[in-house]
N, C-alpha and C positions, 0 to 999 in steps of 0.2 A: 621506491615505489610501491605500493603492490601491483601485483598482475592484474590486466582486465578480465573483468569474468563474458564466458564466451556465451548470449543466449542459448538456452535447450530449446532446440525447433519446437517440442511438442512433451505433454509430460500429462499421465494418465491413471496416474498411482495417487498414494495418500505422501504429501509429503508434511510428516507430522514434526514440528519443530521442537518438542519436548522439553519446551519452554527456554529454546537454547535463546541466543541474540547473534543473532550475524553481524558482524562489523565491515564499515567500509566495501561497498559490495560498489562496486564500480564498473562500469558498462556503455562501452558509445558503439553505434552504428548507423545505420539508414533507418528503414521502414521495422517494423516487430523488436522492438530491442526491448529488454527487461527480462528479468530473472525465468524466466519461463515464455517463449514467443504464443503460443499455445496452449492454456490449460484446461482438459478437460475433468482433469482430476480433482483432489482436492488439496489446499496448502490452509493449515493452521498452529494453533500456537506458538507462534514467533513470532520475532522483534528483530524489525533490521535498521541498524541504527548507521547514521553518517552515507548515507547512498548517496551515491550521484551516476545518475543515468541520463543518457540523452542519442540522438535519435532524429529522422526526420518526421513519420506521423509513424501512431500508436506505440505509443513510449510509454509504459512505467513502472513499477517498484518490483510489483509483483509479474503479472504477463499481458503482454499487450495484448490478446484474446481470452477473455475468460467465457468458458463453457462448462467449469466446474460450478466447486464452491470453495470461499474464502471466508473463512473465520476464526474467530480470537487471535487477531496480526492487528500489529502498529506500524510504523513505517516514523521514520525522519532523516530528511535527509532534501535534494533536489530532485529534480525532475526537468528537461532541458528538451526541448520539441518546435516542429513547425506548424504540428498540428493534431489531434487525437491524442490528446498524453493529458495522463493524469494519478496520481498517488500511489493510486493502488493498480488499475489496469488501464487500460486504453481504452479498450472497444468490449463492454458489456454483456453478456447473452443473458446470465441467471445471478443468482442470487450470493449478495454477498451481506455477512454478518457480523455484526461485534467486531468492528475492524477502526480504525484511524490515522489519518497523516497530521504530522508535522514537520513544516519546513516549506519551500519555494517549487512552486508550479512556473518555468520560463516556457515561454513563446514565442518565434519566432516573428510569423506572421499577422497582422494586421487584422486576418480575417479566419482565425485559428478556430476550432471547435476546441476546446481545454475542458477542464472541469477539476475539479478538489480530489474528489475520488478516482474517476473517469473520466475520459476523454470522450466517448460518446458512448450512448446505450444506445442498444441494439431498438429498443420498443419504448420510448419516451413515455406512454400512458401504463408500461408495468410498472412495478414496487420490486426493483430489483435490492435495495438495502436496506438491512434492519438495526438499529442500533451503533450507525455510523457517526463518527465526526470527521470532522475538519477543523483548523486556526483560521480566523480572520488574515487577511492581508498575506495569502497564502500566493496567492496570482500577479505575476510578475511578465509586463507591465497590465495595469487592472483594466487590459480593455479585449474585447473578442468578444464571442460566442457563447460565453459562460456555460456550463452545463452543471444546474447545482439539481441534482435529482431528490424526489421526496425522499423524505427521511435519512438526509443527511442534514446536519443539522452543523450550525455553523456558530463557532466557541471562540472567547477570547484564549490565550494562551493561558493566562491566568487561572480556566479552570481545567487545565489538564492537571493541572500542580494539586490543588485543594478540593479534591477529591470529586465535586460537581459531575464531571463527564466520566469519573470510572461510577460513580451511582445509578448512569445515565444507562454508561455501558451493559450493568447487571440486570438492567429492567425489573423485572417483577422476578425475578429469582430466588428473592430473600437467601435462606442459608443457604441457597446451596450457588451464590454470586462468586465467580469468580476475579474479578476485576479489585483493585484497591489501590489508593493514591500513595505511594513512598515514595521517599528522597524528594519527593516536590517533583514527581512524576507518575503518571499512571500507565500501570501492569498490570499484569496479570498475575494472581496470585503466585499461582506456584513457579513462577520465574524466580533461580533461583541466585542470579548471578553468572551462568554458564554461558562462555562467550567463545566465537568460534571467528576466524577472518573466510570472508568469503573466498575460496578456491575452487579453480579449473581442474576435472581431472577426468579426462576425454568427457563424453557427457552427464555428471555426475557433480552434486555438489559434495562437499567435506565437509563435516561439522564437527567439532570436539570440542567436548566440557572440558 
């Protein structure tokens, strides 16, 4: 099997996926388990497919704590924790734009605070999300203190295949639209099928075309 990913403690640069797909990100641990434990920089233009991330609290696909920026990112897979877990970030302090999660958010505590894209909002009255989406029936079990922030739209899975979500992700961009539905999946137009496995090399990630 693939080696488990070791969460990077803090990342403050720009992680531009350059329209690559990372497959099979597998990561497990206690608190703060994700691609980055603390994100103060930017993650953009990236597809994560087949993720399997598990831990205790503040568990997510991209960042356990997001103080930076995430945009044009889509994730598919499973995130499991006892609480404060979401598909994209664990605790959200800042803006996330044009992202979606398809898969399963599993939580093991009946009093868990979980969400579809984020497990916990630093400021519940702040609009952190712009053009963000998640599929119905994502949470298992369907109990707990579910966090669904404003501007996160919950859709049928068919909407990700027929172009409905792609059109909404583009907002009012017109000819500058970057999302489309292709082969039954919503993706970035510039994505060219470039793929890489998630690998660990010290504290850096290696992606190859």
